[in-house]
N, C-alpha and C positions, 0 to 999 in steps of 0.2 A: 504494500500500500504506500504510494508516494506521499511525502509530506504535503500538507495543505498549501504551503507556500509555492509548491511547484505546479499546482492546478489553478488555472485561470478560467473564469466564466465570462464568455463574450456573447454578444448578440450579432447575428449576421442578417443583413437586409438584402432584399431583392425587390425592384420596383413592382408594385401591384400585388405583393404577397406579404403575409404576416412574417415578422422576423423570427428567426430560429435562435434558441438559446442552447449553446453547447459548452462542454468543458474541454479544455486543452491542457494536456500534460506537457509542460515546457521542456522537461528533461528528456522525455521520450521523443519530442519533436526534434530536439537538437541531435539526438543520437541515431534516429531512424528517419531518413528522408522520405521514405514511402508513406509514413504515417500521415504527413500533411496531405498527400494526394488522396489517401483513403478517406480522411475527414472531409475533404472537398467533394469527393465522389458521393458520400452519404448526404451532404448538404444539397447537392444537385438532385439527387434521387427524391428527396422529400418535396422538392418543387417540380418534379417531373421534367427536369432539364437534362437533355441528352448531351453527350460530348463534354464530360467534365474536364477533359484535358485542355479545353480552350478557355477555361475560366481561371480566375485568380482572385485572391482576397486583397482588399485594400482598406485603409482606414476611411470611415465615413465622415470624419471631422478633421479639422486642421488642414495640413498640406495634402491629405488623402494619398499618402504613399502606399505603394504595393507592399504586401507581406512577402519577403524574400527569404532565402536561406540565411542571409546575413543579419536581417533585423527581426526575424520572427521570435527570437528570444526576448524582445523588448515589449511584447504584447502585455498590457496591463489588465488586471482584473476589472471587469465592467466595461471594457472597450467595446465600441460599436464598429463592426466591420461591414463591408459591403462586397457582395459578389459582383465581379466585373469581368469583362473580356480581357484575357491575358494579353500583355504587350507582345508576347511571342507570336500570338495569332495575328495581330496587326502586321507585324513584320513579315510573316510568311505570306499573308495575303498580298501585301505590296510587292513582294518578290515575284509572286505568280502573275500579278497584273502586268508586270514589266517583262515577263517572259515572252519568247517568240512563238510559243505554241498557242494556236488560236483556241483550241478546246480548253486548255488549262486557263487561259486568260478569261474566257467566257464564264467558266465555273467560278473563278475567283471574283469576277465582277458581280455575278449573281449572289454569291455569299456576302460580298461587301454591301450590296444593296439592303440586305437584311440586318447586318450588324451595325450599320451606320446610325441607326436610331438610338443606340446605346451611347450615352454621353461619355462614359469612361473610354470606350473603344474609340469614339470620335476624337477625343483629346489625343490619345496615343497615335492614331493614324495621321492626324494633322501635324503633330509634332515631328513625324517622320517624313514630312513633305509629301504625304500621300495626296492631299488635295491638289497640290500643284501638278502632280502626275496625272490626275484625272482631267484637270484643265487642259493639259497638253494633248491628251488623247482626243478631247473634243475639238480643239483648235486644228489638229491635223486630220480630222475625220474625213474631209472631202478627198484626201489623198488615197485613202484606203477603201472608200465607199464602193468603188466599181469592181474591185478584184478580191476583197477579203470576204469570204463566206460569213454569214451570220453577223454582218456588220451592224444591221439595224437593231438586232437583239442586244448586241454588245453596247451600242450607243444608248439604248433605253436604260439598261442597268447602270451605265456610267452616269447618266443624268440623274437617275433616281438617287444613287449614292451621293452625288455632288450636292443635291438639294437637301438631303437629310443631314449631311455634315454641316452645311452652311446654316441650317435652321437652329443649330445649337448655340449660335452666336459666339463661337470661340474666336473667329477672326472676322474682320470687317469686310463688308461687301465692296468697299472702296478699293480693295486690293485686286479686284477682278480686272483682267486685261481687256483692252479694247477689242482685240482679235477674238477673244472668247465671246464677248457680247455680240459681235457681228455674226459669228457662227450660229449662236442661238437664235438671233433674230432672223437669220436666213432660213432656219427650219420653220419658223412661224410664217414667214412670207411665201414659202413654197406652196404652190397649189396642191401638189400631191406629196404627202409625207405620212409616214407610219403614225398611227393614232397615238401609240404610247410615247413616241418621240415628241409629237406635237403637244401632247398634254403636259409633259414635263418641261418642255421649252417655254410654254405659256406661264407655267408656275414659276420658273426661274426668273423670267422677265418681270413678273409681278413682284417678286421678292426684291429684285434689284430696284424697282421704282419706289417701293415703300420704304426701303432701308437706306437709300442714298440719294441725295439731291443731284449729285454729279452724274450718277448712273441714270437717274430719271431723264436728264437732258440727253444722254447718249441713246437711251432706248427710244425716246420720242423722235430722235433723228432717224433711227434705223427702222422703226415700224410706223405705219400710218394707219389712220382710221379706216381708210379704203381697204387696206389689206386685212385688218382685224375684223372688219364687218362681215367677212365671208364665213368666219368660224361659227357664229351663232346660228347660221342657217343649216348646219349639218344635223343629222339625226342623233348623234351621240351627245347625250346630255352632259357628260363629263367634260367634253371639249367645249360645249356651250358655256358651261359654268366657268371654266378657266378663262375663256375669252372675255366674258362679261367682267370677271374679276380683274383682268388686266386693263380693260377699258375703264373700270372704276378707279383703279390705282392711278392711271394717267390723268383721269378727271380730277381726282383728289389732290394730286401734286402739281397740277397746272397752276401757275400764278393767277391770283384773283382777277387781274386785269385782262386775262386771256380766257377765262372760263366760259364766258358768254360766246366767245368765238368757237371754242370747242363744242359747246352745246349746239350751236348753229350748224357746225359740220356734221355732228351726229344726226341732227334732224334732216339735213340734206341727204344723208346716206340712208335715211328711213330706218334707223335703229329701232325706234318705237314699234313700227309695223313688223319688223323682223322678229322682235321679242314676242309681240302679240300672236303672230301667226305660226312661229316655229317653236315657241316655248310654252306660252300660257294656254293657247287654244288647241294644242295637240292632245291626242287621246292617251295621255299618261300623266301621272301625278308629278307635280313639281317637287323635287327633293329638297331637303332642308338647306343644303349649301347653296343651291340655286336660288331658293327663296330669300336667303340672306343677301345674295349678290343683287337680286332685284330690289330688295329693300334699300340697300346701299345706293343703288342708282337712283331710286325714287327720292331718297334724302338729298343726295347731291344735286339733283335737278331742282328740287324745291328750295334748296339753299341759294340758288341763283336769285331768289326773290329778296334775300336779306338786305341787299344794298338799297332797294327801294323801300323796304320795310323800315329801315333805320335812317331814311332821308326825310328831314323836315321840309315842309313847304315854306318857301320864301314869300311872305305876303306882298313883297314889292316886285316879284318877278312876274312880268306881264304875260309871258308864255304860259306859266303855270296857272295864272288867274284866268286865262282864256279857256282852259279846260273846264273850269267851273261855269263860265259863261256858256260853254257848249252844253253842259248838263241842263242849264236853265232853258236854252233855246230849244233843245229836243223835247223837253217836257211841256213847254208852253209855246209851241211853234206858231200857233194861230194868233198869238197876241202881238200886236205891233207896238214898237217902242214909242213912247210919247216924246215930243220934241224938247220939252223943258228939262233942264238938268236935274232940278230938285224933284220934279215929278217922276223922272226916270229912276232916280235914286230910291224914291219911296216904293215904286213898283218893284224894283229889284229886291229890296228888303222884304217885301211881302212875298215875292216868289221864292226867295231863299228860305223863308220861314215855312212855306208850303213844302219845300223840298226836304225839310226836316233838319236843317243845320242848327247847331247850338248857337252859333254866332251869325245871325242873318245879316247883320251890318257888314261883317267882313268874314265870309265863310272860310277864307284861307287859314284863319286861326285854328279851325277844327282839325287841320291836317299838320299841325306843328308838334303834335305829341307822337313819340315813337316808343315802341311800335304802335300802330301800323304805318305811320307816316304817309308817304306818297303812294304806297301800295294800295291803300284804300281808295284813293282817287283813281288809280289805274283800273281797279275792279269796277268802280261805278261807271267810268267811261266805256269800258268794254260792254257792260250790260246795256248802257244807253245806245251804243252804236250797233252791236251785233244782235241784241235781243230788244230792239227798240219798242216793239209792241208791249212786251212784258214790263219794260221800264216805265212806259207812259201809263200803263194800267195800274201799276203799284202806286205811282205818284198821285194820279187822279183819284184812285179809290180812297186814299187817305185824305185828300183834299175835301172829299164829299162827306166824310164822317163828322160826327160831332167833335168839337174841339178837344174834349177830354179823352176821346177814344182814338184819335188819329195816331198812326204809327210813324214816328219821325224817320223818314227814309235815310237822310244823311247820317244822323247819329247811329242808326241801326247798321248801316253799311260799314261804318268805321269800326264799330264795336264787333261786328261779325268778322271783319277781316282780322282784327286782333285775335279773336277766338280761334279762327281757322289756323292762324300761324302757330298758336299755342298747341292746338290738337295735333297738327302735323309736325311740330317741333322744327319750324323753319329757323335756320341759323345754327342748329346744333349738329355736332358730328355724329355719324352713324354709331349705333350701339353694337358692340362686337358680337353679342349673343342674340341679337334680334333678327327675326325673319318676317316681320310684319309688313309685307308689301301688299298694295291694293291693286288688283288687276285693272280696275276701272281707270286708273290714272295712266294706263298705257293705251287707252282706246281713243285718245283725242290729243291733237298737237297742243291745244290750249287747255289742258286738263285743269289747271289751277283756276283759271277764269271761269270755266264752265262749272266747276265745283262751287264757286262762289255764287254763280247765277242760280243754281239749284237751291242753295241754302238760303239766299235772300228771299226767294219765293216761299220757302218753308217758314221763315221768320214772320213774313206777312200773314201767312195762313194761321200760324199758331197765335199771333197777336189777336186775330179776329176770334179764334176759338176761345181764348181766355178772356175776351171782352176787356182787354187790358187798357189801362190809362198810363199817363206819363209816370206816375208813381210806381207802376208795376214793371218798369223797364228792365231792371236787374232780374226780377223774377222770370220774365219772359226769356231773357238771354240764358238763364240757368236751364230752363226747360228745353230751349233750342239746342243748347250744348249737349244735353242728355239725348235728345232725339238723334243728333248727328253721330255721337259716339256709339250709340246702340246700332245705328244703321251701318256704320263702318265696321263694327264687329262682325256683321253678317257677311262681309267681303263680297258686296255686289260686283258682278263681272263687268258691268257697264254703268255709265252715268244714268241711262234710262232706268236700269234696275235700281239704282240709288233712289231715283224719284219714287219708284213703286214702294220701296222699303220705307221711305220717309212719309209717304201718303198713309201707310198703314199705322205709322207711329203718331197718331193724333194726340192731342193733349189729354183726352179722356183715356186713351190707351196707356199713355205714360203714367197717369195716376193709378190705373189698374195694376200695371207692372210694379210700380213702387209699393202699392199695398200688398201685393202678393209676395214680393221679396222681403218686405218688412215682417210679414207674418212668419215666413220661413225662418228669417233671422231670429225673430223672437222665440220661436219654437226651439231653435238650436240653443239660444242663450239660456232659456229656461231649463232645458235638459242638462246643460252644463252646470247650472246653478244648483239644481236639486240632486245631481248625481251623488255627492257625498252623503246626503240624507238617505238616499235609496240604498246605498251600500251599507250604511250603518243599520238600517232597518233589516236588511237581509241578514246581517251578522247577528242581530238580536233574535231574529226568528230561528236561526240555526241553533243558537245557544239555548233558546227556550225549548226547542224540540229535543235537544240532547238531555235537558233536565227533566222534561215530562216523560220521555221515553216513547216508543212506538210499538204497535202490535203488528206482527207479521203472521201470515198464514203458514201453518205447519202441517204437512201431510203425514199420515200414519205409515207404518211399515207395509200394510196391505192396501191395495188400491181401493177397495170398497170401504175402507175404514173412514169414518167421518173426519173432516178437517178439524184441527185444534189450533189454538192461537198461542203465540209465543211473544213475550214482551221483552224488548231490549231497552234497558234503562241505564243512564250514566250513574255510577256509584256516587254517593253523597260526598265522600272524601275527595272526589276529583272535580266536583262541580265548581267549587270556589276557585281552583287553579285555572279551569277553563275560562270562567268569566273574567278573571283577572287578565 
């Protein structure tokens, strides 16, 4: 029996598994080299890991040194070790990758693609200049493409391993050479390329763009929207996803002063229609990663509104004031302007009051608060010009109502714009874990403006249903917000379907839904509140039954003998201890 001081107890970790606690005899380890290997073999067996010879132990904390023949006697009691790929394995793989045998190189690259996900192995492989070796293989790829068998398969595994190694963040993306970028971009730009190579090339370019500003500029030079736009049109959803992800990355990293230009280019290339016809409306479900990329594109598109949303109106800017004049002209087209200045001013004030502005003397002041700033005026002008009949009807309807029941169009449109910006989180960066995209926003080139037009009609309808007055303005806006969020949660496939959903969510229906949800919530809260009392009652009933005893049916030895009863009773001397 070895002394206790020679035995150390350690924990061994492996990603995604419970740690193992083992005892190590330091004296035995130092005298018998095969003992270390046998311990390692048993550890691997417990986690169902084959090939224990390719693993090694290293410290999980501090410098994370490997346990070797020289330092294994320094293991302290309570140390935390980690199972990792052996450095010897990394060296052997690198040698096989550099060999001239095609089959040996292919098998080595295939194995490397699997092992590269391990951070310990990745560190060792990169320290041996393995990443540079892979980069050289890619850069010289076109030289061997025509005459090396299995070149496509070798390249796919090479790109997979390269991406996995870079994802660990051990070295900077800025160290990537220009020739490597050009070669990867060439695979993306080629009309006919192997699917696996294209997929990994798109992923590598996306990582370059997201992780380095200088590489973004280089990738933007080597790839164009015209070339990228072909990939979402294929039937392979993985390729579609990576292509949209790269477009999103380029969109995100484009300088703010050029984002509208890029959005215009995407619109000219009919990206929205391609997504609608080749991704959303095809007969297959949209996977989670694709949904996330569509959500990101949706957010980035709406974020183009941020500049107008945060721009205050200049009351002295005649061009901006002319837009307000245009709103008045369209609404009251039949009215001729009086000749006198004072008379004209009085008429204008009256008309602006009928349009529902808070400051009828100078309506420009209504647009000086941000958000929504000038974006609200843009929405109102779009409604007045594109949906002129709807605009005139809304304005004239409210003009004909009693003073206390008229819905102020101007104030409502401004507040509604602010609300929609908040609901759609205009100006905020995409959430990494969110995939909340709305198909209907991909059905129209002016989706934001059309969305506003649908919602302003809803607001006018809800105002009438609530028989609201000016004092009820905030209450109406709260109901309208609930109607919109409930309709969006149903994910209508088109703006027309949104209208249908909103039509069914009348004010009375919202009240009914609120009442139903409140009752369900109350039932849940009551059950939670009385649960301790119920459990205590059950406990007391069980104790009472134990104290009183119970009668059980007891059959005789012969089948025809009458049944007798037997009583089971808790002894008196045990009752007090049970109750306690």
